[in-house]
C-alpha positions in Angstrom: 6.0 5.7 9.8 2.5 4.9 8.9 2.0 1.7 6.4 -0.8 -0.1 4.7 -0.5 -3.6 3.6 -1.7 -5.1 0.4 -2.1 -8.9 -0.2 -0.2 -9.8 -3.4 -1.6 -13.1 -3.7 -4.5 -15.2 -2.2 -4.3 -18.3 -0.1 -5.4 -21.2 -2.4 -7.0 -23.2 0.5 -3.4 -24.1 1.7 -2.5 -23.2 5.3 0.9 -21.7 5.0 2.9 -19.9 7.7 2.9 -16.3 6.6 5.0 -14.7 9.3 8.7 -15.6 9.8 10.2 -15.1 13.3 13.3 -13.3 12.0 13.6 -9.6 12.8 13.9 -8.4 9.6 11.6 -10.5 7.6 8.2 -9.6 6.3 5.3 -11.9 5.6 5.8 -13.3 2.2 3.0 -12.6 -0.4 2.6 -9.0 1.2 4.3 -5.6 1.0 4.0 -2.4 3.0 3.0 0.8 1.3 4.0 4.2 3.3 2.0 7.2 2.8 4.6 8.6 0.7 4.6 5.7 -1.7 0.7 6.0 -2.1 1.1 9.7 -2.5 3.6 9.0 -5.3 1.5 6.4 -7.0 -1.6 8.4 -6.5 -0.2 11.4 -8.3 1.4 9.4 -11.1 -2.1 7.7 -11.6 -3.9 11.2 -11.7 -1.4 12.8 -14.0 -0.3 10.1 -16.5 -2.7 7.2 -15.9 -3.1 3.6 -14.8 0.1 2.2 -16.5 2.2 4.9 -15.6 1.2 4.3 -12.0 1.9 0.5 -12.5 5.4 1.3 -13.6 6.1 3.7 -10.5 4.6 0.8 -8.4 7.0 -1.7 -9.9 9.9 0.8 -9.4 9.1 1.2 -5.9 8.4 -2.5 -5.4 10.8 -4.6 -7.6 9.4 -7.9 -6.4 6.2 -7.2 -8.3 6.8 -8.5 -11.7 3.3 -9.0 -13.2 2.3 -6.1 -15.0 -1.4 -6.9 -14.7 -1.3 -7.3 -11.1 0.8 -4.0 -10.7 -1.8 -2.3 -12.7 -4.4 -3.7 -10.3 -2.5 -2.7 -7.2 -2.1 0.8 -8.7 -5.8 1.2 -9.1 -6.3 0.2 -5.5 -3.8 2.5 -4.0 -4.7 5.3 -6.2 -8.3 5.0 -4.6 -6.8 5.4 -1.2 -7.2 8.8 0.4 -4.4 9.8 2.5 -4.9 9.0 6.3 -5.4 11.7 8.7 -2.5 13.0 10.6 -2.4 12.1 14.4 -2.7 15.9 15.3 -5.7 16.2 13.3 -7.3 13.2 14.7 -6.6 14.3 18.1 -7.9 17.8 17.5 -11.0 16.3 16.1 -11.4 13.9 18.9 -11.0 16.7 21.6 -13.7 18.7 19.9 -16.1 15.9 20.1 -15.4 15.3 23.8 -15.0 18.9 24.8 
């Protein structure tokens, strides 16, 4: 599964341990967006606008409670383009070397 990470809040000059050593924990203040999540947010943004994309984002990630932040994240994710598939990347690489 391919994911991208997006920082939820900035470090305010305070050093904090952001990784937990438990096997099922994720760094606090971050969430991972799969390509499927990004595609759903992107489609909603393009079809129904920024606010609807923010609502979609908040449905996918209930930990995001601030609407203004959700709108900002939705704009950011909507600007992402899909990652190239591994097969396409390998084919492109072999064309360049072969």
